[in-house]
N, C-alpha and C positions, 0 to 999 in steps of 0.2 A: 679699403681698396685691396684687391687681391693681386698677386704677382702676374704680370703680363705674359710670363713664360709658362704659366700653368694651363694645361689642356685636359680635356675630358674625353673619354673613349669608352665604347662598349666592347668588352672582351669576352671570350669564351674559352673554357678549359674543360678538361676531363677529370671528373672526380675519382674515376677508377684507376687512373694512371699513377704510377709511383712518383712521377715528377709532374708538378703543376706548371705547365707551359701555357701562358696566356697569349692568345692570338686575337689581335684587334679585328673586330668585325667591320667590314667595309661594304659599301653599297653594291659593288660589282661581284662580291663573293658571298652570296647569301645561302645557296643551297647546293653547292657543287662538292661538298665533302660528305663522306659516308655517315658522319654523326647525325646530320640533319635529315636523313632519309631512312627508309626501311632497311637499307643495306647495313645498318649498324649491327644487325644480328650476326654478321659474319666477322665482326671485330674480335680478334683473339683476347683482347684485354677485357671487353665486356663479357665474354663467355666465362671468364674466371670469377665473375661476381654474380651474385644472385639478386634478382629484383622481383618482388612478389607480384606487382601489378605493372608490368612494363607497358609503355606507350609504343605501339608498333610503328608510329610515324617517325619517331626520332629516338636517339639513344637516351635512356633515363639518366645516364651519367654525364650528359652534356650540361654544363653549368654556364650561365651567362651572368655578367656582373658589370656595373658601372664603376669605372676607375678614374683616377687622376694621375697625371705624370708631368714631369718637368722637361720642357724642350731645351733648356739651357744646360742640363746635365749631360755629360758625355755618354751615359747609358740610361735608357728609359727604364725607370723603376715604377711599376704600376701599384698605386696605393688605393685600396677599396674606398669608395666614396663615403662609406659610413665612418671611416677614420680620418676624413679630411679635416675635421675640426681640431684634430691633434697636431696638425701641421701648421707651420708659420706661413705657408704659401697663400692661404686665404685671408691673411690680415696684413696690417701695415708692417708686421715683423719681417716680411719678405725682403724689405730694403736692406737688411743686414745679412742676407744669405750670400755665401761666397760665390755661388753660381750666378746669382743676379748681379752682384757687384762686378764680376769679371766681364760681363757683357754690356751692362747698362752704364757703367761708370767711365767717363772720359779720362784720359791720362792727365795727371797733374804733376807739377814739379815738387810739391810738398806733400806731407802726410795726407793720404787720400780720404775722401768723404763719400758717402753714398750718393747716387745720382740725384736723389730727391733733395739732398742738402746742397750739392754742387750747383743745382739749378737756381738757387736763390742768390741774393746779393751777398757775396762773400766778403767778410771784412778781414783785412790783413793788418796786423799790428806788429811792427818791428820784425817782419818775416814770419810771424805766427798766424796761422789760420784760425779765425774766430767766426764760424758759421753763425749767421744771425738767427736761425730758427732753433738754436739750442739754448738751454738754460744752463748756467754755470754755478757750481758750488764754490765756496771760499777756498777749498783745498784742491781746486782744479780738476774736479770731476764734472762731466757734462751729463745732461738729461735731455732725451728726445722723447716727446710725447706725440704719438701718432693720432690721426683723426679718429681712430677707433678706440683710443685710450691705451693702446699698447705702448709701453715705456722701455727705453733702452738707456743704459748707463755705461760710461767709459771714462778714460782719462783724456784731458785735452792735449793739444799739440805742444803747449808750453811745458807741461809735465813730461811728455814724451821726449822733447828735446833735451831736457835736463838729465833724464835717465840715460839715454843713449843706447842702453842694452839691458835686457832683463834675462836673468838666468833661469828663473822658475816662477810659476804662478800657482798659488793655492787659494781655493775658495773656502771661506769660513762659513758663509751662509749660502745654502743651495736652494732651498724651497721655503715657502711660507712667508708670513708677515714678519719682516725684520728690516733692519738697516743693512743694505747690501755691503758686505765686508769681504775683503780679500787681502792676501799677503803677497807682495812682490819681493823676490829675493834678487838682490843686485850685489855682486862681488861678495857673497856670503852674508850680506846684511839684510835682515827681514824688515820690510817697510809695510806697515799696516794701513790699508786704505779703508775708509768707511764713508758711505754717502750719508749726509746729515739727516735725511728724512726716511721714515720707514716706507717700504713698498711691499706689495704682495708679489714675491719672487716666484716666477713660473719656470725659470731656467737660467743657466749660466753658459758662457761660451767655453765649454769643456775642451774644444779644439785647441785653445791657447795653452793648455797644460803641456802639450807636446810641441807647440809652435808659438812660444811666447814672443817671438820677434815681431809678430803681427801687431802687438800692443804698441810698438814703437813706429813701425812703418805705416800702419793704417789705424791710427787711434780713433778716427771718426767713422771707420767702416768695419772691416773684418776684425779689428782689435777691440770691439765692444766687450764688456764684461758681464753685465746682467740684463735680463729682460723680465718684464712683469707688468703689473697693473697698479692702479691706485689702491692703497691699503684701505680695508674696510674693517669695521668692528672694533675700532679703537676709539678711546675717548677724545674729546676735542683737545685736551691737554697733551695727550700722547701723539696725536696726528693732526697737525695743522694743514696738511696737504703736501703732496709730494714736491710741489714747487715752492714751498715756503722758504724764504730767505735766499732764493736763487736770483740770478740776474740775467737779463736778456738784451739783445739789440745793441743800440748805440752805447748804452750804459756799460754793457759787457766789454765793448771795445775800449772804452775809456778806462775801465778797471784793469784790463789786460795790459794797456800801456803803462799804467801805474805800477802793476806787478813787475813788468819788465824793467822799469827804472829801479824799483826797490830791490829787485834781484841783483842787478849789477852793483848797486851800492852795498848790499849786504855781503856780496862776495869779496869786494875790495876792502871793506872795513872789518868784517868778522872772520872771513875764512882765509885770507891771505897769509901764507907762511912768512915767518920772519926769522932772521938770524939772531944770534945772541945780542948783536949790537943794535937790533931793531930795524934793520934794512928790509924793506918789502921785496920779496923775490918775484911775486906775481907782477905782470906788466900793469903798472898803475894806469887806470883810465881806459884800458882796453875792454872789449866786449867779452863776457864769459863764454867759454866753449859750450857748444850745444850739448855735448855729452859730459858735462862737468863732473857729474857724480862718479864717473869712472876714474877720476884722478884724485879724489879726496880720501883722506884717512877715514876710518870708521867714525871717529868722533865728529869730524867735520861734516861727513855725509848725514849723520843723524841730526846734527845741529841745523843743517840746511833743510832737511826734510821736515823737521818739527816746526820750522818757521813758515814754510810755504804749503806743505802738502799733508800734514798730519790731520786727523779728524778734529782736532781742536785748534787748527790754524786760525789766527785772527784775520778778519776780513776788513781791510782798510780801503775805503772808497774816497776818491778825491772829492772835495766839496765844490 
């Protein structure tokens, strides 16, 4: 499915001009300009160029082309139709375009999701949004597979809540068949993210390198990390499929509820600061702060990350 804001138009421009200004051809303006009539011979720009066999009926430097453009963008940028396949506008990937999200997505009180995700039955677990049409990895990365096979990967709302803020994002894998890998820097601590299954990576959300806050505020939307397709050319042992070992639907909500309980228990039992006499300073029994990672020491932050979000995090499912 292509983007509903994508439009096509016939444009014309002058090849002899120093500046290529594209003019949209309309039905009521077909022959009232000099370029489309014998009057083109009086054009000073055309006189500066030589044409061996000019057509006297219209200017030989008049060029017409079919283009596409986005009606959601603040300024219309015409893209030649021959290059349309290079754009995400003609595929399911358009759902993660900033311009599309800004117009098509209804406002929500929690980290936002693309309109196509928000339209399904959303699951909320302990205040955490768990969209049903996503698949979740044990280290809290999500996968969205479009109807055309286009794949997107990002962190889930649980992970975003724990982080609270990201200082910097670096991509380790940019292109090709690999396990999507990135590094989040939080308070000077590098946290390595890796999706468990290989994917044919076609692009990354480079915008996040200058605006990493989107990872936290819009984890299911503009904060996506990787896009690509199912990996091919690997052995069955190397590639069991991009969704191997992931969890969906009702089972995902049950898993998230278990993770929420395990997280609270882990914080109170493993991360709580103690005095020399052994008194717990953290409020016993209270709910952990959403941006907990911002208040932990380096050792505690790494301990928490390795337990829940590292590439080798154990996946515990309730029986």
